[in-house]
C-alpha positions as CSV (number, residue, x, y, z in Angstrom):
1,M,0.2,0.1,0.0
2,Q,1.5,3.5,-0.8
3,E,1.8,5.9,1.8
4,D,0.5,9.2,1.0
5,A,2.3,12.1,2.7
6,T,-0.7,14.5,2.2
7,T,-2.7,13.2,4.8
8,H,-0.3,13.7,7.6
9,R,1.4,16.9,9.3
10,A,2.8,17.1,12.4
11,A,5.4,18.9,14.4
12,R,8.9,18.5,12.5
13,P,10.8,15.3,14.0
14,T,13.9,16.3,16.2
15,D,17.5,15.1,15.1
16,A,17.5,12.3,17.4
17,Q,14.0,11.0,15.8
18,I,15.4,11.2,12.6
19,A,18.4,9.3,13.4
20,G,16.3,6.7,14.7
21,I,14.4,6.6,11.4
22,A,17.9,6.4,9.4
23,R,18.9,3.3,11.5
24,R,15.9,1.5,10.5
25,I,16.0,2.4,6.7
26,D,17.7,-1.1,5.4
27,R,17.9,-0.5,1.7
28,P,18.4,2.7,-0.6
29,V,15.7,5.3,-1.3
30,V,15.0,5.9,-4.7
31,L,13.1,9.1,-5.7
32,V,11.0,9.0,-8.6
33,G,9.0,11.7,-10.6
34,L,8.4,13.8,-13.4
35,M,11.5,16.2,-14.3
36,G,11.5,19.5,-11.9
37,A,9.9,17.7,-9.3
38,G,13.1,18.1,-7.2
39,K,14.4,14.7,-7.0
40,S,18.1,15.9,-7.4
41,T,17.7,19.0,-4.6
42,V,15.4,17.2,-2.5
43,G,17.7,14.1,-2.5
44,R,20.8,16.0,-1.4
45,K,18.7,17.5,1.5
46,L,17.2,14.1,2.5
47,A,20.7,12.6,2.6
48,M,22.2,15.2,4.9
49,L,19.4,14.8,7.3
50,L,19.7,11.2,7.3
51,G,23.4,10.9,7.3
52,K,23.4,8.8,4.2
53,S,25.1,9.2,0.6
54,F,23.5,10.7,-2.1
55,V,23.7,9.9,-6.0
56,D,22.3,11.2,-9.1
57,A,21.5,8.4,-11.4
58,D,21.4,10.8,-14.3
59,E,24.9,12.1,-13.4
60,E,26.2,8.7,-13.2
61,I,25.0,7.6,-16.8
62,E,26.6,10.9,-17.9
63,E,29.9,9.7,-16.4
64,A,29.7,6.3,-17.9
65,A,28.7,7.2,-21.2
66,Q,31.1,10.4,-21.5
67,L,28.1,12.0,-23.0
68,S,25.1,14.3,-21.7
69,I,21.6,13.1,-21.6
70,A,20.7,15.0,-24.4
71,E,23.5,13.6,-26.6
72,I,22.5,10.0,-25.5
73,F,18.9,10.7,-26.7
74,S,20.0,12.5,-29.8
75,E,22.5,9.9,-31.0
76,F,21.2,6.3,-29.5
77,G,17.5,7.2,-28.7
78,E,15.2,6.8,-26.1
79,A,15.3,2.8,-26.0
80,Y,19.1,2.8,-25.8
81,F,19.2,5.5,-23.0
82,R,16.4,3.3,-21.1
83,D,18.4,0.2,-21.3
84,G,21.5,2.0,-19.9
85,E,19.8,3.9,-17.2
86,R,18.4,0.4,-16.1
87,R,21.8,-1.1,-15.7
88,V,23.2,2.1,-13.9
89,I,20.3,2.0,-11.4
90,A,21.0,-1.6,-10.7
91,R,24.4,-0.9,-10.1
92,L,23.8,2.1,-8.0
93,I,21.1,0.1,-5.6
94,E,23.7,-2.6,-5.3
95,E,26.6,-0.1,-4.3
96,H,24.6,2.7,-2.3
97,D,22.7,2.2,0.8
98,G,21.8,5.9,0.6
99,I,19.5,8.3,-1.5
100,I,19.5,7.8,-5.4
101,A,17.7,10.5,-7.6
102,T,16.3,9.3,-10.9
103,G,15.6,10.8,-14.4
104,G,11.9,11.5,-14.8
105,G,11.4,8.2,-17.3
106,A,13.2,5.7,-15.0
107,F,10.4,4.2,-13.0
108,V,8.1,4.0,-16.2
109,N,10.1,1.4,-17.3
110,D,8.7,-1.7,-16.4
111,E,12.1,-3.5,-15.8
112,T,13.5,-0.6,-13.8
113,R,10.4,-0.3,-11.8
114,A,10.3,-3.8,-10.8
115,L,13.9,-3.5,-9.7
116,I,13.3,-0.5,-7.8
117,L,10.1,-1.9,-5.8
118,D,11.9,-5.0,-4.9
119,R,15.3,-3.5,-3.6
120,A,14.7,0.0,-2.5
121,I,12.0,2.6,-1.3
122,A,10.3,4.2,-4.3
123,V,9.4,7.8,-3.1
124,W,7.3,9.6,-5.5
125,I,7.8,13.1,-5.5
126,D,4.6,14.6,-7.0
127,C,4.4,18.2,-8.2
128,S,1.6,20.3,-9.8
129,I,2.1,21.1,-13.8
130,D,2.5,24.9,-12.9
131,T,5.6,24.1,-10.6
132,L,7.0,21.7,-13.1
133,V,6.8,24.2,-15.8
134,E,8.4,26.8,-13.5
135,R,11.5,24.5,-12.3
136,T,12.0,23.3,-15.9
137,S,12.0,26.4,-17.5
138,R,15.3,27.4,-15.7
139,R,17.6,24.9,-17.4
140,N,17.5,24.0,-21.6
141,T,18.9,20.6,-20.7
142,R,15.4,18.6,-21.0
143,P,15.7,16.8,-24.3
144,L,11.9,15.9,-23.8
145,L,10.9,19.4,-23.6
146,R,12.9,20.8,-26.6
147,D,10.1,20.3,-29.3
148,G,7.1,21.9,-28.0
149,D,5.2,23.5,-25.3
150,P,6.6,22.7,-21.9
151,R,3.1,23.0,-20.4
152,E,1.5,20.4,-22.9
153,I,4.5,18.1,-23.1
154,L,4.5,17.6,-19.1
155,T,0.8,17.6,-18.8
156,H,1.0,14.7,-21.5
157,L,4.0,13.0,-19.7
158,R,1.9,13.2,-16.3
159,R,-1.1,11.6,-17.6
160,D,1.0,8.9,-19.1
161,R,3.4,8.3,-16.1
162,E,0.9,8.9,-13.3
163,P,0.2,5.1,-13.2
164,A,3.7,4.1,-12.8
165,Y,4.3,6.5,-10.4
166,A,1.3,5.8,-8.6
167,Q,3.1,2.4,-7.7
168,A,5.9,3.9,-5.5
169,H,5.7,3.1,-2.0
170,I,5.4,6.5,-0.9
171,R,4.0,9.6,-2.5
172,V,5.0,13.3,-1.4
173,P,3.6,16.3,-2.7
174,S,6.5,19.0,-3.6
175,D,5.0,22.6,-4.5
176,D,5.2,25.3,-2.3
177,G,8.4,25.8,0.3
178,P,11.4,24.9,0.8
179,H,13.0,21.6,-0.4
180,I,14.2,20.8,3.1
181,E,10.4,20.4,3.9
182,T,9.7,17.8,1.0
183,A,12.9,16.0,2.7
184,V,11.3,16.2,6.0
185,A,8.0,15.0,4.8
186,I,9.7,12.0,3.0
187,I,11.5,11.2,6.2
188,E,8.2,11.2,8.1
189,A,6.4,9.1,5.5
190,I,9.3,6.5,5.4
191,D,8.8,6.2,9.2
192,R,5.0,5.7,8.8
193,W,5.7,3.2,5.9
194,L,8.5,1.1,7.7
């Protein structure tokens, strides 16, 4: 059953409570969701709070391929990218017990999703389209947003990907407020889910 952080709001946990929750986490926490949801930024803050490592799967893919994500898409196509992405995420889950941020489409791939659900704690960071459009407009490095209206593309992606994202163990909304608040909400939701 999916833990939904929208239904709970209590006082922020103390450092000692967070440390206790961190000790109970026995596998990597994998952040999923659309581009612009804040997976990398929230992931870094989450790792800091929990005293765990952080790794960005997209950065690891770029390092392994010696190409940017946009270049991989352009030169080899999305199917090739998704296959490499799955292999990198599998390696990261094996090597890291901390926080892993994934690209927006990773959890949509059936094999990658099954791997994450089986061997990690999947956390869907969910945002409104307005928030996603605002956040993704800050950088021109998103291959899927290059050819069209970002709002239309993101709306279409959300509609198509939501059934996959909804399979995550935990869903946490992230629209307004500092990313640290989303990180704390994730910790609280993991605590309840465990």
